[in-house]
N, C-alpha and C positions, 0 to 999 in steps of 0.2 A: 265600646267591646271590639266591634269588628273597626274598625279605624285601629284598632293594638293590633289585631293579629295581622292586618295585608301590611303595615305599617312593617309589624317585624316580620314578615315574607319578603317585603322588599328588599330590607338591610340584608335577612339570607342571599338573597340570591342576588345582589350587586355582592355580598362578601364571598361567594362564591365564585361570581364571574371574575373577580381579582384575584383569586387564589388563582384560577384556570387561567388567565392570562400570565399572571406571574410563572406559573409551571409552564406555559407555551414558551418565555421569553429564556427562564431558564432552560429549558429542552434546548432550544436555538444553541446557549450558548456550550451546554453539556456535549451538542452534538459538533461543535465548535473544536471542543477541548476532545473529544474524542476522534474526531481526523485526524489532531494534531499529532494526537498517543499514535493513531497508528502511524504518520506519516516517521514519528520519532522508534518507531521499534523495526525500520525495513533494516536500521545495521543490525539488526539484533536474527535476522533470520537466517539462520543455520546453510554454509554455501552449498552442501547436498541438496538440499531442500528448495533451493531457493526459485529454478525454475518453474518448477511446480506451487511455490507458492507467489511470486511477485505479479502471475499473471492476474491473479484474484486481489491485489493487494492494489494495482495498478489501475484495476476496471473499478473498482470501489473508490480510488482518490478521484481519479477522469472524472465520473457519475456526480461528485460533491463537487468539484471544478464547474462541470456546465451548470448544474444547478445553484452554484452561489451567484455566477454570472449573473443569471437572470433575476436573483434575489438581488444586486447589487445592481442592476437597470431598471428594477423598480419592476417588474415582471409578476411577483409575488411578495407578499408580505411576509417581511421579518418576521411578525410576531408569527405566523401560524406557519412557517418555516419549521417542517419536523421530516425526518426522514421518510413515512409514508404516506407524506400525504404530499398532493398536488395544486394545490388550491391557489387560484386566482383569482387579484382581489384591485380594486380600486385603487388601494393604496398606492400610493406613489412615496418615495425618499427623497429627503430634500438632498442638494448639490452638497452640503457638507456630508450627510449621511452616504451617500451614493462614492463619496473621495475616500468616509472611513473605511467600508464595505470592499473596497478594490484594495487597498490599501493592505486588509486583512487577507485577502484570497491572492492578492500580490508577493506577501511573505510567507503565506501556507506554500505557492506556490514554486519558491526558491528555495523554501527547506525542504521542499519534492526532491527537486531538482537535484540542489548538491545530494542529500542522502543516495537518491538511485544511481546516481554519477559514483557516488565511492562505493555503493554495495554492487556493484556492476563489475568494477573497476577490481574492486576487490574478486569477485566470482570467475571473471578473467584468467585473474592471477594463480586463482583456486586450479581453475580447467586446466592450464596453461601446464603448470606442475603438474597437474595429474597425467598429461597426455604425456611430456617429458621424463614423466618415471613408467610408464607404458611402453614409450619409444624404447627406451633401455633396457627392460626385459626382452622386447622384442627382438636387440640385436645382440643380447646375449645368448639369446636361445640360436638364432640363424651362427653366431661362430661356435655355438657349441655343437651344432649341428651339423659344420662345417668339419671344426675339426674331430665331431667325432665320424664321417666319413670319413677323413683322410687316411683314420688311426685301420678301420677296417680295409678298406685299400693298403694299405701298409701292411699287415699282419696276414692278409691274403697274399702277398708277394713272397712274406718270409716264408709261408708254409710249403708255397711251392717248390723255391728254392730248395728248403728241406731236403724233398723231395728226390 
């Protein structure tokens, strides 16, 4: 009876450990998938909110890239890799795993650079258009002020002549 209880306890603990391991692995892939979604969402940032939002997005992505480089170099276990953990282990990636890890990192960085360029270009064009509109308004106001000043001056001269 005692052997059966111990055997069941062992089986349940190993099943629980496998569930945690697969959950951790799915968290790794989920986190990478979430980072990819963050990169995809960059070009959906509204241009009038760009300057506020882009800094926080860039900071998040830069932290991820630095951490992922450490994972690829074998400084962290990809099994333990989670957003909130900073655990060091003796686990080392094989050369093939490192190559795949760096390829994934490179693909994400290329995607990020391409998206951020496109969005910044659109933002600059948006700001340029906005400033040109402001400049046109300033010019119109200045011309109006000049016109008004000359009208006032010429009407004063006409009044003096009538007297």
